[in-house]
C-alpha positions, 0 to 999 in steps of 0.5 A: 522505488519499485512501483511505489513500494518504497513510498509506502510506510504502512502495509495494507492488506496485501502484505498485512495479511500475508501468511508466514508460510508464504514467501510469494508477494501478495498484491502490490502495496498501495496499488489496485489489485488489477496490477498484480502479476498474473500466473506465469504462462508457459514460454513458447518462444525459442531461444532466438525469439526470446533474445530478440524480444529482450533486445527489442524491449531494451531498445524501447525502454524509456531512459531514466529522467535526468536529475535536476541541477540542484539535486545535491541540496536545496537552493537558497530560494527554497522554502523550509518547514520546521520539520526540515522539509524543503521545496520550490514551486516548479509550476503554479496549480489551477486548484484552490484546495489542498488535500488532507492527510487522509485524502487519496491523491493522484500524482506523477513523480520522480525521485532521486538520491542527492548524488543524482541516481533516479530510484523511482518514477511514475513519469517513466512508467507512464502511469500516475500513482494513486494512494492515500496520503497518510500511507506514505513517508512523512515528507510526502504526507507533509509536502503534498498537503501544501499543494493544489491540483495542477501544481508541481513542486520539488521536495528535498526530504531529509532521511528523518522524514523518509527512510532514515539517514545513511550510516557507515558500513550499514549491512543493509545499505544495498537493500531496501529503500534509499537512505538519507535525503531524497529529492522528488519532483511531484505533480499533484494531478487530482485528489479525492476526499477519503471515505469516512473510517468505519466506527470501531466495533463495540465488541472489539475487545474480546469475542462476545457470547453471541459469536460462534467459535471454531475449534481453532479459537476463531470467533465470528458473527454475521452482521448481514446475511449474504445472497450467495449459496457457495462458500470459497475454498482455501484456494479461491480468489476472493474480492472483499471490503474490510477493516481491521482493528486491534482489541484496543480499538485502533484501526490498522487497515481498511479497504473502505478508507482506501476506497477500493476493494481488495482481491487476493488468494485465500491461501496467501493470507494469514490462517485466520482469514483463510479459515474465516472467509470459507464460512461466508457467502457472497454478499455476507458481512461478518465480524471475525475475531482472529487470535494471535496464533492465527494472525501474525504470531507476534512478528515484529512490525505487524499488529499484535495480539487478537485482531478483529476484522469486519469483512464483506465478501463481494466475489469468489473465483475458484 
């Protein structure tokens, strides 16, 4: 995995809002926006300096963590669930409660394929990972709920609970997340209860009469007036709290549930966000109805039809 991206089975705003017109990645999925790459700076080093820096960086880069001796298959003493998940306890924990599927967990982990290839490790990066437990592969959602704080476990996760089984001559086999059974050593450092999801708006099904509509078909109405005077531009970087629903009332994303505001460029999101956020000022809360042609246009794997967002504009950086 690359900074946890292969763990995530559900995209959050960073990718969920990314516009078709943009091929550049938005803030990393499931991570704080402070982890996003800063604009590229002009290189001033000479060729020799750059080469020396590359050698130095390679010299100090931590090595991959060796695979455990039982990486190929779960041993006989491993416990198994009905789903096919297997595990052994490597270290007893100090906590007395288990996280729920919606809770936000902080973990250290390393993952290998059954042939011993390490494909991701927060331990190697030297920084624990934090994410909602229901935003990752099924094997993680099931397995980590069995743990208590301070505990370490080794999981054998079949492809059906991860990214699918490996298939012969798969043209995409060399791309994307690893297939087949995956093995993870996981330490549950801590967890916190997820914030309560916001209620589904009563007017989620269609744009109500008291909403204002733009020429593009976007609808919106103010839920709480703001304290600011300035509006963001199409190229501003904004910080927001938000929740999004389809018109049947299904919530598909929420920074409130994750407990962390989102920060992104307004030119890096779907057109409905680019237009709608420019109507707001800091401190304002607004409900926005975005027709499909200003959202994902029927793209596979993305929420379909009109989308409804409740948005609070926290900050603007031009």
